C-alpha positions as protocol buffer text, in pm:
chain_id: "A"
residue {
  index: 1
  type: MET
  ca { x: -290 y: 137 z: 2199 }
}
residue {
  index: 2
  type: ASN
  ca { x: -608 y: 133 z: 1994 }
}
residue {
  index: 3
  type: LEU
  ca { x: -555 y: 62 z: 1623 }
}
residue {
  index: 4
  type: ALA
  ca { x: -849 y: 111 z: 1385 }
}
residue {
  index: 5
  type: PHE
  ca { x: -907 y: 94 z: 1010 }
}
residue {
  index: 6
  type: LYS
  ca { x: -1126 y: 377 z: 887 }
}
residue {
  index: 7
  type: LYS
  ca { x: -1291 y: 475 z: 562 }
}
residue {
  index: 8
  type: ILE
  ca { x: -1092 y: 714 z: 348 }
}
residue {
  index: 9
  type: SER
  ca { x: -1404 y: 933 z: 316 }
}
residue {
  index: 10
  type: GLU
  ca { x: -1375 y: 1019 z: 686 }
}
residue {
  index: 11
  type: PHE
  ca { x: -1060 y: 1224 z: 612 }
}
residue {
  index: 12
  type: ASP
  ca { x: -971 y: 1534 z: 415 }
}
residue {
  index: 13
  type: ARG
  ca { x: -826 y: 1535 z: 67 }
}
residue {
  index: 14
  type: GLY
  ca { x: -447 y: 1528 z: 86 }
}
residue {
  index: 15
  type: ILE
  ca { x: -415 y: 1275 z: 369 }
}
residue {
  index: 16
  type: LEU
  ca { x: -306 y: 992 z: 136 }
}
residue {
  index: 17
  type: TYR
  ca { x: -45 y: 1214 z: -25 }
}
residue {
  index: 18
  type: LYS
  ca { x: 80 y: 1339 z: 313 }
}
residue {
  index: 19
  type: LEU
  ca { x: 118 y: 986 z: 449 }
}
residue {
  index: 20
  type: LEU
  ca { x: 310 y: 875 z: 139 }
}
residue {
  index: 21
  type: LEU
  ca { x: 533 y: 1181 z: 161 }
}
residue {
  index: 22
  type: ASP
  ca { x: 605 y: 1103 z: 526 }
}
residue {
  index: 23
  type: GLY
  ca { x: 647 y: 729 z: 471 }
}
residue {
  index: 24
  type: TYR
  ca { x: 916 y: 787 z: 209 }
}
residue {
  index: 25
  type: SER
  ca { x: 1079 y: 1085 z: 379 }
}
residue {
  index: 26
  type: PHE
  ca { x: 1390 y: 879 z: 461 }
}
residue {
  index: 27
  type: ASP
  ca { x: 1516 y: 951 z: 107 }
}
residue {
  index: 28
  type: ASP
  ca { x: 1414 y: 1266 z: -83 }
}
residue {
  index: 29
  type: ARG
  ca { x: 1468 y: 1088 z: -415 }
}
residue {
  index: 30
  type: TYR
  ca { x: 1133 y: 911 z: -363 }
}
residue {
  index: 31
  type: ARG
  ca { x: 951 y: 1244 z: -343 }
}
residue {
  index: 32
  type: LYS
  ca { x: 1131 y: 1374 z: -651 }
}
residue {
  index: 33
  type: CYS
  ca { x: 1053 y: 1058 z: -847 }
}
residue {
  index: 34
  type: PHE
  ca { x: 700 y: 975 z: -729 }
}
residue {
  index: 35
  type: GLU
  ca { x: 538 y: 1290 z: -590 }
}
residue {
  index: 36
  type: GLN
  ca { x: 319 y: 1351 z: -895 }
}
residue {
  index: 37
  type: ASP
  ca { x: 190 y: 993 z: -876 }
}
residue {
  index: 38
  type: TRP
  ca { x: 109 y: 1039 z: -506 }
}
residue {
  index: 39
  type: ILE
  ca { x: -85 y: 1359 z: -577 }
}
residue {
  index: 40
  type: GLU
  ca { x: -278 y: 1194 z: -861 }
}
residue {
  index: 41
  type: PHE
  ca { x: -353 y: 891 z: -640 }
}
residue {
  index: 42
  type: ASP
  ca { x: -489 y: 1113 z: -363 }
}
residue {
  index: 43
  type: ASN
  ca { x: -698 y: 1314 z: -610 }
}
residue {
  index: 44
  type: PHE
  ca { x: -838 y: 1000 z: -774 }
}
residue {
  index: 45
  type: PHE
  ca { x: -955 y: 851 z: -447 }
}
residue {
  index: 46
  type: PHE
  ca { x: -1106 y: 1176 z: -320 }
}
residue {
  index: 47
  type: ASP
  ca { x: -1278 y: 1231 z: -656 }
}
residue {
  index: 48
  type: ASN
  ca { x: -1414 y: 874 z: -633 }
}
residue {
  index: 49
  type: LEU
  ca { x: -1492 y: 814 z: -266 }
}
residue {
  index: 50
  type: ASN
  ca { x: -1719 y: 521 z: -350 }
}
residue {
  index: 51
  type: ILE
  ca { x: -1411 y: 341 z: -489 }
}
residue {
  index: 52
  type: ALA
  ca { x: -1185 y: 464 z: -209 }
}
residue {
  index: 53
  type: ASP
  ca { x: -1404 y: 323 z: 66 }
}
residue {
  index: 54
  type: LYS
  ca { x: -1439 y: -15 z: -108 }
}
residue {
  index: 55
  type: CYS
  ca { x: -1074 y: -51 z: -209 }
}
residue {
  index: 56
  type: GLY
  ca { x: -872 y: 95 z: 73 }
}
residue {
  index: 57
  type: PHE
  ca { x: -863 y: 235 z: 422 }
}
residue {
  index: 58
  type: ILE
  ca { x: -662 y: 453 z: 654 }
}
residue {
  index: 59
  type: THR
  ca { x: -498 y: 303 z: 961 }
}
residue {
  index: 60
  type: VAL
  ca { x: -552 y: 513 z: 1272 }
}
residue {
  index: 61
  type: LEU
  ca { x: -376 y: 489 z: 1606 }
}
residue {
  index: 62
  type: GLU
  ca { x: -543 y: 676 z: 1894 }
}
residue {
  index: 63
  type: ASP
  ca { x: -717 y: 917 z: 1649 }
}
residue {
  index: 64
  type: THR
  ca { x: -395 y: 978 z: 1451 }
}
residue {
  index: 65
  type: PRO
  ca { x: -379 y: 858 z: 1088 }
}
residue {
  index: 66
  type: ILE
  ca { x: -56 y: 657 z: 1062 }
}
residue {
  index: 67
  type: GLY
  ca { x: -89 y: 475 z: 730 }
}
residue {
  index: 68
  type: HIS
  ca { x: -303 y: 356 z: 445 }
}
residue {
  index: 69
  type: ILE
  ca { x: -340 y: 77 z: 193 }
}
residue {
  index: 70
  type: SER
  ca { x: -537 y: 35 z: -126 }
}
residue {
  index: 71
  type: TRP
  ca { x: -605 y: -234 z: -385 }
}
residue {
  index: 72
  type: ASP
  ca { x: -736 y: -269 z: -739 }
}
residue {
  index: 73
  type: PRO
  ca { x: -1001 y: -539 z: -796 }
}
residue {
  index: 74
  type: ARG
  ca { x: -1058 y: -472 z: -1168 }
}
residue {
  index: 75
  type: ASN
  ca { x: -885 y: -796 z: -1276 }
}
residue {
  index: 76
  type: MET
  ca { x: -1099 y: -1027 z: -1066 }
}
residue {
  index: 77
  type: PRO
  ca { x: -1139 y: -1316 z: -1041 }
}
residue {
  index: 78
  type: GLU
  ca { x: -787 y: -1372 z: -1175 }
}
residue {
  index: 79
  type: TYR
  ca { x: -626 y: -1138 z: -922 }
}
residue {
  index: 80
  type: VAL
  ca { x: -648 y: -831 z: -701 }
}
residue {
  index: 81
  type: GLU
  ca { x: -345 y: -605 z: -694 }
}
residue {
  index: 82
  type: ILE
  ca { x: -236 y: -422 z: -382 }
}
residue {
  index: 83
  type: GLY
  ca { x: -139 y: -64 z: -460 }
}
residue {
  index: 84
  type: HIS
  ca { x: -3 y: 195 z: -224 }
}
residue {
  index: 85
  type: ASN
  ca { x: 74 y: 62 z: 121 }
}
residue {
  index: 86
  type: CYS
  ca { x: 252 y: 290 z: 364 }
}
residue {
  index: 87
  type: ILE
  ca { x: 308 y: 366 z: 730 }
}
residue {
  index: 88
  type: ALA
  ca { x: 428 y: 705 z: 854 }
}
residue {
  index: 89
  type: SER
  ca { x: 796 y: 704 z: 947 }
}
residue {
  index: 90
  type: LYS
  ca { x: 739 y: 761 z: 1319 }
}
residue {
  index: 91
  type: TYR
  ca { x: 533 y: 440 z: 1340 }
}
residue {
  index: 92
  type: LYS
  ca { x: 748 y: 204 z: 1134 }
}
residue {
  index: 93
  type: GLY
  ca { x: 903 y: -102 z: 1297 }
}
residue {
  index: 94
  type: ARG
  ca { x: 620 y: -151 z: 1547 }
}
residue {
  index: 95
  type: GLY
  ca { x: 412 y: -408 z: 1359 }
}
residue {
  index: 96
  type: TYR
  ca { x: 150 y: -162 z: 1234 }
}
residue {
  index: 97
  type: GLY
  ca { x: 240 y: -227 z: 870 }
}
residue {
  index: 98
  type: LYS
  ca { x: 187 y: -600 z: 913 }
}
residue {
  index: 99
  type: ARG
  ca { x: -145 y: -543 z: 1087 }
}
residue {
  index: 100
  type: GLN
  ca { x: -254 y: -303 z: 812 }
}
residue {
  index: 101
  type: LEU
  ca { x: -154 y: -548 z: 539 }
}
residue {
  index: 102
  type: SER
  ca { x: -323 y: -840 z: 717 }
}
residue {
  index: 103
  type: GLU
  ca { x: -648 y: -642 z: 745 }
}
residue {
  index: 104
  type: ALA
  ca { x: -636 y: -561 z: 373 }
}
residue {
  index: 105
  type: ILE
  ca { x: -574 y: -927 z: 285 }
}
residue {
  index: 106
  type: ASP
  ca { x: -869 y: -1033 z: 504 }
}
residue {
  index: 107
  type: ARG
  ca { x: -1093 y: -789 z: 317 }
}
residue {
  index: 108
  type: ILE
  ca { x: -964 y: -887 z: -26 }
}
residue {
  index: 109
  type: MET
  ca { x: -1007 y: -1259 z: 44 }
}
residue {
  index: 110
  type: LYS
  ca { x: -1384 y: -1203 z: 78 }
}
residue {
  index: 111
  type: TYR
  ca { x: -1410 y: -1153 z: -299 }
}
residue {
  index: 112
  type: GLU
  ca { x: -1573 y: -1456 z: -461 }
}
residue {
  index: 113
  type: ASN
  ca { x: -1365 y: -1692 z: -674 }
}
residue {
  index: 114
  type: LEU
  ca { x: -1048 y: -1486 z: -635 }
}
residue {
  index: 115
  type: GLN
  ca { x: -742 y: -1677 z: -756 }
}
residue {
  index: 116
  type: LYS
  ca { x: -456 y: -1467 z: -618 }
}
residue {
  index: 117
  type: ILE
  ca { x: -344 y: -1140 z: -463 }
}
residue {
  index: 118
  type: ILE
  ca { x: -43 y: -970 z: -620 }
}
residue {
  index: 119
  type: VAL
  ca { x: 180 y: -679 z: -526 }
}
residue {
  index: 120
  type: GLY
  ca { x: 485 y: -510 z: -669 }
}
residue {
  index: 121
  type: THR
  ca { x: 759 y: -341 z: -471 }
}
residue {
  index: 122
  type: ASN
  ca { x: 1130 y: -268 z: -485 }
}
residue {
  index: 123
  type: SER
  ca { x: 1422 y: -454 z: -330 }
}
residue {
  index: 124
  type: ASN
  ca { x: 1573 y: -160 z: -140 }
}
residue {
  index: 125
  type: LEU
  ca { x: 1261 y: -108 z: 71 }
}
residue {
  index: 126
  type: ILE
  ca { x: 1145 y: -279 z: 392 }
}
residue {
  index: 127
  type: ALA
  ca { x: 826 y: -380 z: 207 }
}
residue {
  index: 128
  type: PRO
  ca { x: 955 y: -718 z: 82 }
}
residue {
  index: 129
  type: HIS
  ca { x: 996 y: -833 z: 443 }
}
residue {
  index: 130
  type: ASN
  ca { x: 644 y: -712 z: 525 }
}
residue {
  index: 131
  type: TYR
  ca { x: 489 y: -898 z: 231 }
}
residue {
  index: 132
  type: GLU
  ca { x: 682 y: -1218 z: 301 }
}
residue {
  index: 133
  type: SER
  ca { x: 579 y: -1204 z: 669 }
}
residue {
  index: 134
  type: VAL
  ca { x: 212 y: -1248 z: 575 }
}
residue {
  index: 135
  type: GLY
  ca { x: 264 y: -1524 z: 318 }
}
residue {
  index: 136
  type: PHE
  ca { x: 344 y: -1356 z: -13 }
}
residue {
  index: 137
  type: GLN
  ca { x: 590 y: -1547 z: -232 }
}
residue {
  index: 138
  type: LEU
  ca { x: 838 y: -1381 z: -467 }
}
residue {
  index: 139
  type: VAL
  ca { x: 750 y: -1478 z: -824 }
}
residue {
  index: 140
  type: GLN
  ca { x: 963 y: -1242 z: -1031 }
}
residue {
  index: 141
  type: ARG
  ca { x: 1259 y: -1007 z: -994 }
}
residue {
  index: 142
  type: ARG
  ca { x: 1345 y: -760 z: -1271 }
}
residue {
  index: 143
  type: ASP
  ca { x: 1628 y: -511 z: -1310 }
}
residue {
  index: 144
  type: ASN
  ca { x: 1538 y: -149 z: -1248 }
}
residue {
  index: 145
  type: ASN
  ca { x: 1745 y: 67 z: -1478 }
}
residue {
  index: 146
  type: GLY
  ca { x: 1512 y: 367 z: -1483 }
}
residue {
  index: 147
  type: ASP
  ca { x: 1486 y: 690 z: -1289 }
}
residue {
  index: 148
  type: SER
  ca { x: 1389 y: 496 z: -977 }
}
residue {
  index: 149
  type: SER
  ca { x: 1686 y: 256 z: -987 }
}
residue {
  index: 150
  type: PHE
  ca { x: 1792 y: 382 z: -642 }
}
residue {
  index: 151
  type: SER
  ca { x: 1490 y: 195 z: -501 }
}
residue {
  index: 152
  type: GLY
  ca { x: 1629 y: -140 z: -615 }
}
residue {
  index: 153
  type: ASP
  ca { x: 1510 y: -412 z: -847 }
}
residue {
  index: 154
  type: TYR
  ca { x: 1140 y: -459 z: -918 }
}
residue {
  index: 155
  type: LEU
  ca { x: 992 y: -743 z: -714 }
}
residue {
  index: 156
  type: GLU
  ca { x: 660 y: -911 z: -785 }
}
residue {
  index: 157
  type: TYR
  ca { x: 490 y: -1110 z: -511 }
}
residue {
  index: 158
  type: GLU
  ca { x: 172 y: -1314 z: -494 }
}
residue {
  index: 159
  type: ILE
  ca { x: -46 y: -1520 z: -265 }
}
residue {
  index: 160
  type: THR
  ca { x: -224 y: -1796 z: -453 }
}
residue {
  index: 161
  type: LEU
  ca { x: -564 y: -1881 z: -309 }
}
């Protein structure tokens, strides 16, 4: 199967939101807790396509968008932070998430003098395994006692360059 990484500007507004909604559809509490953030994220990128195409992409399998990833380079050279990173439910567990993350890391590592790549996630997701599989190291774990406590503790990972 042919996997490609395409510019966000090649898609219609709403695709990022739809993929996040699908990727977290295994538990409706995610939608209830994060839906507004997902909508704002989608709107920001489609209102700023020049940023979207430099700091993210959509993963496509045989012409079907199956995931996306983005990153924030504003704190360079100290670090770049990976933001939303999702794969649609139907395509999880097939290695597409690892390939998507690896592609993003390859792109991020081209920034000059970059010291590290960081990412935050939660302990009750599959994401920690994905990040560890490409070389991220856990640097901090914090209790999550807020509205999203169902998602597990906050985990902070990094790759030092």
